[in-house]
C-alpha positions in Angstrom: 36.4 4.8 -14.7 39.0 3.1 -13.2 40.5 2.1 -16.2 41.0 6.0 -17.8 42.8 6.5 -14.3 44.9 3.4 -15.0 45.5 4.2 -18.9 46.2 7.6 -18.1 49.2 6.7 -15.4 50.2 3.1 -17.9 50.6 6.0 -20.9 52.9 8.7 -18.2 55.0 5.9 -17.2 55.5 4.8 -20.9 56.3 8.5 -21.8 58.7 8.9 -18.7 60.3 4.9 -20.0 60.7 6.5 -23.6 62.3 9.6 -22.1 65.0 7.7 -20.4 65.5 5.1 -22.9 66.3 7.7 -25.4 68.5 9.7 -22.8 70.4 6.6 -22.0 71.0 5.8 -25.8 72.4 9.1 -26.5 74.6 8.8 -23.7 75.7 5.3 -24.6 76.2 6.8 -28.1 78.3 9.9 -27.2 80.4 7.8 -24.6 81.3 5.2 -27.7 82.3 7.9 -29.9 84.4 8.9 -27.4 86.2 6.0 -26.8 86.5 5.6 -30.7 87.8 9.1 -31.1 90.3 8.4 -28.7 91.3 5.0 -30.2 91.6 6.7 -33.3 94.6 9.3 -31.2 96.2 6.4 -30.0 96.9 4.6 -33.1 97.7 7.6 -34.5 100.3 8.2 -32.3 101.5 4.8 -32.0 101.8 4.6 -35.9 103.6 8.0 -36.6 106.2 8.4 -33.7 109.6 8.2 -33.9 112.0 6.3 -31.7 113.3 8.5 -28.6 116.8 8.3 -30.5 115.5 9.7 -33.5 113.5 12.4 -32.1 116.7 13.3 -29.8 118.9 13.7 -32.9 116.8 15.7 -34.2 116.0 18.2 -31.6 119.8 18.4 -30.3 121.6 21.4 -30.8 124.8 22.3 -28.7 123.9 24.3 -25.7 125.0 28.2 -25.1 127.7 27.2 -22.4 129.5 23.9 -22.6 131.0 22.9 -19.5 133.7 20.1 -20.1 136.8 18.7 -18.0 139.7 18.0 -19.7 141.9 14.6 -18.6 145.5 14.0 -19.5 145.3 10.5 -20.8 148.9 10.6 -22.2 150.8 11.6 -19.5 153.2 14.5 -21.1 152.9 17.5 -18.5 151.2 20.5 -19.2 149.0 19.0 -21.9 145.8 19.5 -20.3 146.7 22.9 -19.2 147.0 24.0 -22.9 144.2 22.4 -24.1 141.7 23.6 -21.3 143.3 27.5 -22.3 142.5 26.9 -25.6 139.0 25.8 -25.3 138.0 28.8 -22.6 139.7 30.9 -25.1 136.9 29.5 -27.5 133.7 30.1 -24.9 133.8 26.6 -23.4 133.8 26.6 -19.5 136.0 24.1 -18.2 135.5 22.9 -15.0 137.6 20.3 -14.2 141.5 19.6 -15.3 143.0 16.3 -14.1 144.7 13.1 -15.0 142.9 10.6 -16.5 142.9 6.9 -14.8 145.5 5.9 -17.5 148.1 7.3 -19.4 147.9 4.5 -22.1 145.4 6.7 -24.3 146.5 6.4 -28.2 144.0 8.8 -29.9 142.2 11.7 -28.1 138.6 10.6 -26.9 135.6 13.3 -26.6 132.9 12.0 -24.1 129.2 12.9 -24.2 128.1 12.9 -20.6 124.6 14.2 -20.0 122.8 12.6 -23.9 123.6 15.8 -26.0 126.1 14.6 -29.0 125.8 18.3 -29.7 128.0 19.5 -27.5 130.2 17.3 -28.0 130.5 16.9 -31.6 130.7 20.6 -31.3 133.8 20.3 -28.8 135.5 17.5 -31.2 135.1 20.1 -34.0 136.7 22.8 -32.2 139.7 20.5 -31.5 139.9 19.3 -34.3 138.9 15.5 -33.3 137.4 12.9 -35.5 133.6 12.5 -35.1 134.9 8.2 -35.0 136.4 9.7 -31.9 133.1 10.5 -30.0 131.3 8.5 -27.9 128.5 8.6 -25.7 129.1 7.6 -21.8 125.9 9.0 -20.1 126.9 9.7 -16.3 124.3 11.7 -14.1 126.7 11.8 -11.1 129.3 13.9 -13.4 128.3 17.6 -13.4 129.8 18.2 -16.9 128.1 17.7 -20.6 131.6 16.5 -22.2 135.0 14.9 -21.1 137.9 15.6 -23.3 140.5 12.6 -22.7 144.0 13.6 -24.5 145.5 10.6 -25.8 149.3 10.6 -27.7 147.6 12.2 -30.6 147.4 15.3 -28.9 150.4 17.2 -31.3 148.0 16.9 -34.2 145.2 18.8 -32.4 144.2 22.3 -33.0 145.2 23.4 -29.5 149.2 22.6 -30.5 149.2 23.5 -34.1 
């Protein structure tokens, strides 16, 4: 009689162990599948990712309102004011008009200050400035999108034509 009880308890223990093993195997399989899926997703993202510069170039468009500063870099009086009037008439928000640090600029420059070159290129096109004179100098301390440094070539640009 003792053997039958022991046999029954052994069978119950085996069934419990077997059920626990099946459950653990299913959990291990599901976790393995999740890890494989995540590894695939990360690999796919790394393989098809663009550099930040490429992504930014594709998505950049000029702002609706471009804030600009006009800096006189040629030393001729009144030039910055004429450029400011021209820009304001063309819906550009000129927030600062001042002298540049020196008056020896040969070419007029348009400087992108925020990382959106589309703004600088739009201003350059508006003024008739070649794209080679559009540069990027990001400065988070500036509260403007674009700086325009007027050079000695000012009389060849649209505001004075």
